[in-house]
C-alpha positions, -999 to +999 in steps of 0.1 A: +095+152+189+114+124+167+092+106+146+092+071+167+074+093+192+049+093+160+047+054+153+022+049+184+001+080+170-033+065+162-062+095+141-092+093+153-122+091+131-128+119+103-158+128+086-156+115+046-140+143+028-153+149-008-135+140-037-123+170-042-127+197-020-105+221+001-108+218+036-119+250+053-112+288+041-080+302+057-061+338+044-027+329+047-010+293+054+007+273+032-006+244+012-004+208+000-020+184-016-031+149-014-040+124-038-051+088-021-050+057-037-085+048-021-119+050-025-131+082-011-154+055+012-131+037+024-129+029+057-086+025+050-084+049+026-100+068+060-081+057+082-042+064+059-061+103+058-066+103+102-034+093+102-015+118+080-037+149+093-032+142+130+004+141+128+007+172+108-015+189+136+009+174+167+035+185+144+019+223+147-004+227+114-036+232+117-061+228+084-078+262+081-056+278+104-021+281+084-027+252+057-049+243+031-053+205+028-067+194-011-075+157-011-082+140-041-094+100-042-084+082-070-101+041-057-069+027-077-083+043-114-063+047-136-081+081-155-097+094-121-050+091-110-045+110-142-074+136-139-062+138-102-024+142-106-034+171-138-058+194-109-032+185-082-005+199-107-025+228-114-035+243-080+006+245-075+003+234-039+042+238-021+040+202-015+021+168-026+017+137-008+014+111-028+002+073-025+013+042-049+036+042-079+008+045-107-001+083-086+035+091-084+051+084-119+015+107-130+027+135-107+062+132-119+055+132-159+038+167-148+062+182-124+102+186-117+092+212-090+071+206-066+077+181-037+061+153-041+065+123-007+055+096-015+044+067+004+041+026-004+059+024-032+079+000-039+117-003-052+119+035-061+151+037-075+142+008-101+113+027-105+130+054-120+120+074-096+148+089-076+185+083-078+193+062-048+170+058-011+204+074+011+201+109-014+172+107-035+180+139-054+158+162-074+118+169-062+105+136-048+113+113-012+094+093+008+086+058+023+088+023+008+072-005+022+082-031+006+116-048-012+114-067-047+121-097-022+092-097-006+070-122-036+099-154-022+090-141+015+051-148+007+051-175-009+073-188+018+043-176+046+015-197+025+036-223+019+040-228+058+002-217+064-008-244+034+018-276+037+000-287+004+004-259-014+016-274-051+001-245-073+001-207-061-016-180-086+002-147-081-024-118-087+002-081-095-002-053-115+022-059-152+024-017-154+045-014-119+077-025-118+074-036-079+051-060-090+070-075-118+101-077-095+084-093-064+064-115-089+098-127-101+114-130-068+083-153-061+092-173-089+129-177-083+122-194-044+093-217-061+112-244-075+130-250-039+096-251-019+080-275-047+060-250-064+044-237-098+039-206-102+005-192-120+012-154-135-022-137-127-020-099-144-048-079-132-050-058-154-063-089-185-098-085-165-120-115-161-101-122-128-134-142-106-131-162-144-096-173-142-090-172-106-126-202-110-100-217-131-072-219-115-088-231-084-107-256-101-074-277-092-065-295-064-031-280-040-033-241-050-032-212-036-028-177-042-002-144-031-020-109-037+000-080-045-001-049-028-012-030-065-040-005-071-059-031-082-065-059-054-066-028-025-094-012-040-111-047-049-100-069-018-134-076-007-142-091-038-103-108-041-116-124-005-145-140-011-133-159-049-106-174-026-128-183+002-155-196-026-127-217-043-115-231-012-079-210-015-057-205+011-040-166+003-013-141+013-024-106+016+004-075+018-016-052+047-034-065+080-066-053+064-075-081+044-068-103+070-094-084+094-115-087+063-116-124+064-087-131+040-064-161+057-032-142+065-018-111+063+023-101+061+030-066+059+039-029+074+021-009+093+005+014+066-009+045+083+025+042+100+041+054+061+015+081+057+023+094+099+061+094+081+049+113+051+031+142+073+067+143+090+082+152+059+057+172+045+066+193+080+107+192+069+098+206+031+080+229+048+103+245+069+125+247+046+143+216+034+147+198+001+127+166-005+152+151-024+180+153+010+156+133+029+167+099+025+140+070+015+127+047+044+118+011+042+100-003+073+118-018+102+094-039+114+063-061+092+038-078+117+017-111+104-017-117+110-037-153+109-073-153+103-082-187+125-120-186+111-108-181+073-081-215+086-112-234+098-134-223+068-105-233+046-099-273+067-064-258+074-045-266+106-022-233+109+015-248+125+023-241+159+050-216+151+037-198+123+014-194+150+034-179+176+053-157+155+017-139+145+011-104+162-023-108+157-049-139+159-079-137+144-102-163+157 
């Protein structure tokens, strides 16, 4: 079955997975590890795992029958990532599926032999994870959601939604190469849009105070990059943006469905479906270094009109016409 056939696959809801647990016991079969960048109770994390597992099932891999899966949930926390990576490598599964750059970096420092299939890792070449996209080499391959020029694109979308925007606070993580690259992309585009960039490093702490100070002046907005901190703390970030009347653009659809103004990015669950297909190919004997790193071919735009009305914004018809979903 081709990858295209899985694009529309929707995983059914699953029961909450334990923090670290072997699924149903199996006397024989292959073993895989999964390092999820969400908290165990996060519905988006559950949806990602459901998409991954249901795709494996369609490919003939049944957890508890011919496959055993070990799940770890990091909640985007650095210490939990390190602990989970060590435990996964120590258990020596046949392949590990992993989301985001810090988690992949932790794993690759511990093993050069266990195949690692990643999702949500941007600019894997610049980060040093693979040698090139077409033939990654080594034990790592996967699916990248963004390239560095997305920073400028997000800033353009935000300016289109809020024409009076003159200042943009960019929430990024200084520990992630793709975040730094996307920040630079936004800084390069900003002068042509008449916008001044304020870099807000989420690792510095005091995000509440920083956003409050930024929001005390007029004509501001925020751009939220896909760092592990912003994903894990999206609820509070959305609330801060609303509380300080700051229009904001976010990287994934669930930010908009949870109250954010704009979302522009790929289908996160589709990346997990792709990861399942690559896991299947590795289990059947292909080398991860021969599997090309893939990037999205489609990005979706969501506009939350309820939030726009709260902010006093009239979203341009041109942007509404391009939107894949408009939330009333």
